[in-house]
C-alpha angles and dihedrals in degrees: 000000000000115000114263091237092054092050092049091048091050091052092049091052090048091050092049093049090047091052093050094047093046089057089048093049091051090049094055104037116094116271094188128042116241094003115141117190112236101160136292136088129266135154094273093051091048093046093050090047091052092047090049090050091048092051091050091048092050090048091050090050089050090053093048092050094044111109091214129032129194126231115244126223118229101216098088095043090046093053091044091050090050093053095045094045092049090051091047090052088051092051091054090047091051092050098242108096103141099079091038091054091051091050091047090054090050092053091046091052093050091046092049090051091051091049095053090047092049089051091052106051144031116275098254091047090057095047097046093044090052091050090048091051090052089048093053094050089046093054094045092049092046095048093048090047097049091111092072092050095045090050089065098262132108115291111258133179118272104187108042096021113240134168114243094255091051092050091049091050090052092050097049102073094051088054089059092048092050092047090051091050091051091051093054104030102030132233115325126168095246099048094043091047093050091046092053092047093052094045088050090052091052089047093049093050091061091222108158095192094049092048091052094047091047091054092046092045094051090049090051092047088057093045096046097040096079120216113016122235110253096249092047092050093051095049092044092054091046091049096055096082090045092052091047091052092047091054100037103039106029135054095224096114095044091048092054093046093045094047090199094309128121122242089251091054093049093047093049097050101121105163092109096044092047091056091044092051091049093053094043091050092066107127116262092225093060127093090230090066092057106032103015127221102277140280091286090074101108098144137039131207115252135180105234133141097243102029140025098195128056127190115238107239103175125078092216095050090044091053090049089054095041103038104012128218093322094055092044092053090051091051091048091053089048094050095046093045093050093047091052091050090049090057093044096050109080095186092061105020095095088065105020098054096054091044093050092049093053091045090054093048093047092047090071095051104028139042124237112086093105106029138067098289142115089259089059091046092053095044094048093045092052092045094050094045093051097049115113089227092059111091129165107208097214134098086232090072096055110132114279128166097242142330135170103207121344121042120243116255118261109239118219124204115230115230114260117253128207129211115254 
């Protein structure tokens, strides 16, 4: 068994990382529904900046006080710097650099916080603490926003204020972490209870994309987790008939996916494709096509009967608008590289593979991969932890299949002895 002192120390490190990442999550989630930053200073902008600075300072202090520090690979930060610098160049070329500079500083501050945290703790400690931080903010936002859900509408965040889709996106990654823990550790009251709560939150938000990625993520967590714990295997087998009956003999799933709309209405929703077409139609002989117009590009002009501006709600389309073809190619390389490393890293694959899959799926229907957001925090953390150049010089980081808080002890084989 691991020494008591080592376990206590591991838990203290986890708690410190959790505190830093919780501050960071609160600093990047929306505080106002439907608000797109286009420059300027107000109390909310100042408060979020101060909170972001505080989280970085706490993370830096944690790194300084850490007895061991990991080395950090440069691939992820290099690709991020390339995307951001290309978009910044596009912003100056487009004549609107101020808002883009502010957003660039925000991304740099979040990235710096993730770097100091990754340097301070073992990989699984960082990942599980980040998921726990997202879970706490999700529950607080959902509880304070219950009024909207009880009134018959879609559940939205109360404090901080979040649109239903944003709240669902924040709840989805913790579901994957809890599912992976159940696969490895078995059914326990706390992990089953938290899993049910987070799935219920996703369900209540009415977010179709989040519901799909949660189902896919849970399935991948079971597939990538290796041998199931006995209690998990028994309950999984018993739940198969129930799940089949729910899908085959009730309209619960179709009701959630339809959200009160007819098939014709769903099939004719073109707000996303209209924005995509507008961005993709940028002339090839313009600078905007190749380097974009800066990170402040959150909307695009469209020619529609009822509106002339459409919000960009896809990370890939946003990157095309913000950093052009060059930035998009860099992001594609980054995504593919990180996904390959997730599959090739046994010690983290049970958690990293499902998380990367849901990040990829959400990147096509939601923003956040390259901006100060929880999606960016999760993507950068996974990418840094999977880099070959990132090494945590402690026995606590030796490869294990999965753990939530404390690392598993490293067993040493005693040398064989022979009778004289």
